[in-house]
C-alpha positions in Angstrom: 19.5 -22.1 74.2 16.1 -21.9 72.4 15.4 -18.6 70.7 12.9 -16.4 72.6 9.8 -15.3 70.7 8.5 -11.8 70.5 5.7 -12.7 72.8 8.1 -13.9 75.4 10.2 -10.7 75.2 7.1 -8.6 75.5 6.0 -10.5 78.6 9.4 -10.0 80.1 9.4 -6.2 79.3 5.9 -5.8 80.6 7.0 -7.4 83.8 9.9 -5.2 84.2 7.8 -2.2 83.6 5.7 -3.1 86.5 8.7 -3.5 88.8 11.7 -1.3 89.3 12.8 0.0 85.9 11.7 3.6 85.1 12.4 3.5 81.3 11.0 0.1 80.6 7.9 1.5 78.9 10.0 3.4 76.3 12.2 0.3 75.6 9.1 -1.9 75.2 7.6 0.5 72.7 10.8 0.8 70.7 11.4 -2.9 70.6 7.8 -3.6 69.6 8.3 -1.2 66.7 11.4 -2.9 65.6 9.7 -6.3 65.5 6.7 -5.0 63.5 7.2 -5.4 59.8 6.9 -2.8 57.0 6.6 0.4 59.2 8.7 3.3 58.0 10.9 4.9 60.6 10.6 8.6 61.3 13.8 9.6 59.6 12.5 8.6 56.2 9.6 11.1 56.1 11.6 13.5 53.9 12.3 12.3 50.4 15.7 12.7 48.8 15.7 15.8 46.6 17.6 13.9 43.9 14.8 11.3 43.8 12.1 14.1 43.6 13.9 15.7 40.7 14.1 12.4 38.8 10.4 11.8 39.4 9.5 15.3 38.2 11.7 15.0 35.1 10.2 11.6 34.3 6.7 13.0 34.7 7.4 16.0 32.4 9.0 13.7 29.8 5.9 11.4 29.8 3.6 14.4 29.4 5.8 15.8 26.6 5.8 12.4 24.9 2.0 12.2 25.1 1.6 15.8 23.7 4.0 14.9 20.9 2.1 11.8 20.0 -1.1 13.8 20.0 0.3 16.5 17.8 1.8 13.9 15.5 -1.6 12.2 15.3 -3.5 15.4 14.6 -1.1 17.1 12.3 1.1 14.5 10.6 -1.3 11.5 10.5 -3.8 13.5 8.5 -3.7 14.3 4.8 -5.6 16.8 2.7 -8.2 15.3 0.3 -9.9 17.3 -2.4 -13.1 16.5 -4.3 -14.8 18.2 -7.2 -18.6 18.1 -7.7 -21.3 19.9 -9.8 -24.7 20.8 -8.5 -27.5 21.5 -11.0 -29.9 24.1 -9.4 -33.3 24.0 -11.0 -35.1 26.9 -9.2 -32.6 29.6 -10.1 -32.7 31.0 -13.6 -29.4 31.8 -15.3 -28.7 35.4 -16.2 -25.7 37.3 -17.4 -25.0 38.6 -13.9 -24.1 35.0 -12.9 -21.2 35.0 -15.4 -18.9 37.2 -13.4 -17.6 36.7 -9.8 -17.7 40.5 -9.5 -21.5 40.8 -9.4 -23.6 40.8 -6.4 -25.8 38.1 -7.8 -22.9 35.8 -8.4 -21.5 36.3 -4.9 -24.9 35.8 -3.1 -25.7 32.6 -4.9 -22.1 31.2 -4.5 -22.2 32.0 -0.8 -25.6 30.3 -0.4 -24.3 27.2 -2.1 -21.1 27.2 0.0 -23.0 27.7 3.2 -25.4 24.9 2.3 -22.5 22.5 1.8 -20.7 23.6 4.9 -23.8 23.2 7.1 -24.6 19.7 5.9 -21.1 18.5 6.6 -20.8 20.3 10.0 -24.0 18.4 11.0 -22.6 15.1 9.9 -20.1 12.6 11.2 -17.5 14.3 8.9 -17.7 17.6 10.8 -14.1 17.2 12.1 -12.7 16.3 8.6 -14.5 19.0 6.5 -12.4 22.1 5.9 -14.0 24.3 3.2 -16.1 24.4 0.0 -15.7 26.9 -2.7 -17.8 27.5 -5.9 -15.3 27.9 -8.7 -17.8 28.6 -11.5 -21.5 29.2 -12.1 -22.6 28.2 -15.6 -25.8 27.9 -17.6 -27.6 24.5 -17.6 -30.8 24.8 -19.7 -32.6 27.6 -18.0 -31.1 26.7 -14.6 -27.6 27.0 -13.1 -24.9 24.5 -12.5 -22.4 25.2 -9.8 -18.9 23.7 -10.0 -17.5 23.2 -6.5 -14.3 22.1 -4.9 -14.3 20.7 -1.4 -11.4 20.1 1.0 -11.2 17.5 3.8 -8.5 16.2 6.1 -8.6 12.4 6.7 -6.2 10.1 8.5 -3.5 8.6 6.2 -4.7 5.2 7.3 -8.2 5.7 5.8 -9.0 4.1 2.5 -9.5 6.7 -0.2 -12.5 5.0 -1.8 -14.3 4.6 1.6 -13.7 8.3 2.3 -15.1 9.3 -1.0 -18.1 7.1 -0.3 -18.7 8.8 3.0 -18.5 12.3 1.4 -21.0 11.1 -1.3 -23.4 9.8 1.3 -23.5 13.1 3.1 -24.0 15.1 -0.1 -27.0 12.8 -0.8 -28.7 14.1 2.3 -28.3 17.6 1.0 -31.1 16.9 -1.5 -33.5 17.0 1.4 -31.9 19.9 3.2 -30.9 22.3 0.4 -31.9 25.6 2.1 -34.4 26.7 -0.6 -32.3 25.5 -3.5 -33.8 22.8 -5.7 -31.0 20.4 -6.6 -31.5 17.9 -9.5 -30.6 14.3 -8.5 -27.6 13.3 -6.5 -24.4 15.2 -7.1 -21.5 13.0 -8.1 -18.0 13.7 -6.9 -14.5 13.2 -8.3 -11.3 12.9 -6.4 -8.7 15.4 -7.4 -5.1 16.1 -6.3 -3.9 19.3 -4.5 -2.1 20.2 -7.8 -5.4 19.8 -9.7 -7.0 22.2 -7.1 -4.2 24.7 -7.5 -4.5 24.6 -11.3 -8.3 25.2 -11.1 -7.8 28.3 -9.0 -4.9 29.7 -11.0 -7.1 29.6 -14.1 -9.8 31.6 -12.3 -9.2 35.1 -11.0 -8.2 36.7 -7.8 -6.8 33.7 -5.8 -4.0 34.2 -3.3 -2.1 31.4 -1.6 -4.7 30.7 1.1 -7.4 30.1 -1.5 -5.1 28.0 -3.8 -5.0 25.4 -1.0 -8.5 26.1 0.5 -6.8 27.1 3.7 -8.8 27.9 6.8 -6.8 31.1 7.5 -6.3 34.3 5.5 -2.7 35.0 5.0 -1.6 38.7 4.9 1.2 40.4 6.8 4.6 41.8 6.8 6.0 44.5 4.6 7.9 42.5 2.1 5.9 40.2 -0.2 6.9 36.7 -1.3 6.5 35.2 -4.7 2.8 34.3 -5.2 1.5 36.6 -2.5 0.3 39.1 -5.2 0.5 36.9 -8.4 -1.0 39.6 -10.7 1.6 42.2 -9.9 3.7 43.3 -13.0 6.8 45.4 -13.3 6.8 47.4 -16.6 10.4 48.0 -17.4 11.8 50.6 -19.9 15.1 49.4 -21.3 15.3 46.8 -18.6 14.8 49.3 -15.8 11.7 49.3 -13.6 9.5 52.3 -14.6 5.9 51.5 -13.6 3.7 48.9 -12.0 0.9 47.0 -13.7 -1.7 44.4 -12.9 -2.4 41.2 -14.9 -6.0 41.0 -16.0 -5.7 38.1 -18.5 -2.9 36.0 -19.9 -2.2 38.6 -22.5 -3.3 42.0 -21.0 -1.9 44.2 -18.3 -3.8 47.1 -16.8 -1.7 50.2 -15.8 -1.7 54.0 -15.8 -1.7 56.3 -18.8 0.9 58.7 -17.4 3.5 55.9 -17.5 3.7 56.3 -21.3 3.6 60.1 -21.5 7.2 60.2 -22.9 7.6 56.6 -24.1 4.7 55.2 -26.0 6.6 53.0 -28.4 6.2 49.4 -27.2 9.6 48.3 -28.5 11.8 49.1 -25.4 9.2 47.9 -22.9 9.3 44.6 -21.0 6.8 43.0 -18.5 8.4 41.3 -15.5 6.6 38.8 -13.3 7.4 37.8 -9.7 8.2 39.5 -6.4 11.8 40.4 -7.4 12.8 42.6 -10.3 16.4 41.2 -10.0 15.4 37.6 -10.1 12.0 37.6 -12.0 9.8 34.5 -12.5 9.2 35.4 -16.1 9.7 38.1 -18.8 7.5 39.1 -21.7 7.9 41.6 -24.5 5.2 44.2 -25.2 3.2 44.1 -28.4 1.0 47.2 -28.0 0.2 50.0 -25.6 -3.3 51.5 -25.5 -3.7 54.8 -23.6 -7.1 56.2 -22.9 -7.7 58.8 -25.6 -9.1 61.3 -23.1 -6.2 61.2 -20.7 -5.5 64.7 -19.3 -2.0 65.0 -17.9 -2.8 68.3 -16.2 -5.6 66.9 -14.0 -4.7 63.2 -14.3 -8.3 62.5 -15.5 -8.7 59.1 -17.3 -5.3 58.0 -16.2 -5.6 54.4 -17.4 -4.0 52.3 -20.1 -3.7 48.6 -21.1 -0.6 46.8 -22.4 -0.8 43.8 -24.6 1.9 41.1 -24.2 3.7 39.7 -27.2 2.9 36.1 -26.0 0.4 34.7 -23.6 1.7 34.0 -20.1 1.0 30.5 -18.7 -0.8 30.9 -15.3 1.0 29.3 -12.4 0.8 29.5 -8.6 3.1 32.6 -8.7 1.6 34.3 -11.8 -2.1 34.7 -12.5 -4.8 37.3 -13.0 -6.7 39.5 -10.6 -10.5 39.9 -10.8 -11.9 43.0 -12.4 -14.8 44.8 -10.7 -18.1 45.4 -12.4 -19.2 49.0 -13.1 -21.7 48.8 -10.3 -19.3 47.5 -7.7 -19.5 49.5 -4.5 -16.3 50.5 -2.7 -17.1 51.3 0.9 -15.2 54.2 2.7 -13.0 53.0 5.5 -12.8 49.5 4.1 -9.4 47.8 4.0 -7.3 47.7 0.8 -3.7 46.9 -0.2 -1.3 48.7 -2.5 1.8 46.9 -3.8 4.8 47.9 -5.8 8.5 48.5 -6.1 8.3 52.2 -5.6 10.5 54.4 -3.5 10.3 54.1 0.3 10.5 57.9 0.7 9.6 60.9 -1.5 12.5 61.4 -3.9 14.1 58.1 -3.1 15.0 55.1 -5.3 12.8 52.2 -6.3 13.4 48.9 -4.6 14.0 45.4 -6.1 11.8 43.4 -3.8 8.0 43.8 -3.9 6.4 45.6 -1.0 2.9 45.8 0.3 1.0 48.3 2.3 -2.4 48.2 4.1 -4.5 51.3 3.6 -8.1 52.4 4.1 -10.5 53.7 1.4 -11.3 57.4 1.8 -14.5 58.9 0.5 -14.1 61.4 -2.4 -15.8 64.0 -0.2 -13.2 63.7 2.5 -10.4 63.6 0.0 -11.6 66.8 -1.6 -11.6 68.7 1.7 -9.7 72.0 1.7 -7.0 70.5 3.9 -6.6 67.5 1.5 -6.9 67.9 -2.3 -9.5 70.7 -2.3 -11.7 69.4 -5.2 -9.0 67.9 -7.4 -10.3 64.3 -7.0 -12.9 63.5 -9.7 -15.5 60.8 -9.9 -13.2 58.5 -11.9 -10.7 58.5 -9.0 -10.6 57.0 -5.6 -8.4 57.8 -2.5 -6.7 55.4 -0.1 -4.3 55.9 2.8 -4.1 56.2 6.6 -5.0 59.3 8.6 -1.6 59.8 10.1 0.3 59.1 6.8 3.3 56.8 6.5 1.7 54.1 4.3 1.2 55.2 0.7 2.3 54.6 -2.9 5.2 56.6 -4.1 7.4 57.1 -7.2 7.8 53.9 -9.1 4.4 52.5 -7.9 2.5 54.3 -10.7 0.2 51.9 -12.6 0.3 49.3 -9.9 -2.8 47.8 -8.2 -4.9 48.8 -5.3 -6.8 45.6 -4.4 -9.6 44.5 -2.0 -10.7 41.0 -0.9 -14.4 40.1 -1.0 -16.3 37.8 1.4 -15.3 34.7 -0.6 -11.5 35.5 -0.5 -11.4 36.7 -4.1 -9.3 39.7 -4.8 -10.4 42.6 -7.1 -8.4 45.5 -8.5 -10.3 48.6 -7.4 -7.7 51.2 -8.2 -4.6 52.0 -10.3 -1.8 54.1 -8.7 -2.1 57.5 -10.3 -1.0 60.6 -8.3 -0.7 62.3 -4.9 1.1 65.1 -3.1 4.6 63.7 -2.2 4.3 60.3 -0.3 2.7 59.3 2.9 1.9 62.7 4.3 -1.1 63.2 6.7 -4.3 64.3 4.9 -2.6 63.7 1.6 -3.5 60.1 0.7 -2.8 58.4 -2.6 -5.1 59.0 -5.4 -6.0 56.1 -7.7 -7.8 55.6 -11.0 -11.2 54.1 -10.1 -11.2 50.8 -12.1 -15.0 50.3 -11.9 -15.6 53.6 -13.7 -13.6 52.3 -16.7 -14.9 48.7 -16.8 -16.6 49.1 -20.2 -13.5 50.8 -21.6 -11.4 47.9 -20.5 -13.8 45.4 -22.0 -13.8 47.2 -25.4 -10.0 47.5 -25.6 -9.2 44.0 -24.4 -12.3 41.8 -24.6 -11.8 40.9 -20.9 
């Protein structure tokens, strides 16, 4: 028999609906639904939980993959590129104050140059690649000044080095017309240098910590224990191969320390200088040639508690061993400013020295506050400086004597502002550490060492 079409069936059901069958309407609707293609039946409105889970997992995986690719592109597909350049500035006359990074004049001009370079790149198409610029030296050029500068960029590894250098050069050319009040002579040329070249440049200068060695964007300080290279000027002065005092490297042959370290042992023969964060596994050792104690040192009051030690051989500067900056005599040390003291001294009063270098963050305390009746009651003289925390707990202690109290300036250079000298016990409230004020002895240091 010939197959009935859907139209024929519907006509039959419609007829029956009009006659004697009470449920024909329901049957007609159901059958029409069956014959209509691609309509989902009501029982499928709720998805299988297993399928939902698979869809969610797949979505998360895709998002994670996209994030991973983005991180890889941003972090691993980029390489650091360093350039060196020199800018001859015609409208600034060179003076002796521009010979030392410790002077206000040096800092102001260097910051002006660094800001000028930063601004020109941040307004260019290299704004996302430029990291930092740093003046490494100001030198005399006729009557004017030449600034030697190192710049850091991050470019894709796929970029051609010569083309990137050309782009940097083109941006610097625009600086001639937007120099912020500085008159620059001709177009500054640039030289591509390696990261190792950059590190070598900074280790030959003073006061650079790891973040500056790589022109990092972030300052790096923290923790209690110090790693090799964190405080590369720190010295352990050992008597018969046992740690006795701290010291601070101010040149490749001279160490600054405290006079009281040599009160009983002034013969240089049994002394050794140790470099590195560990006294057990040092980076380097050096014999001592001579010890120069301030001739007006007073053991009773600890006045003029300063000495310099000459090494028997010059120490090659490396990432882990190089000198700190010395302050000028006019350098201002602001009360309540942050400073750091480092050393291998005892952790508690009367305790033993430690083998791993430790660091402590303290605040500068004015001499007036330090001389209060509840503190040292007038025992702190003008050639001294106090540092600590109001509640105590962070302080130098036995074995830290002669070590450095340092501060960072606005250009991330570190200066030794104090030498650990004396104090009442260790870490007590209202009894901060007392340090020899280095700026007060700047001329004495220059006469004795030539630094």
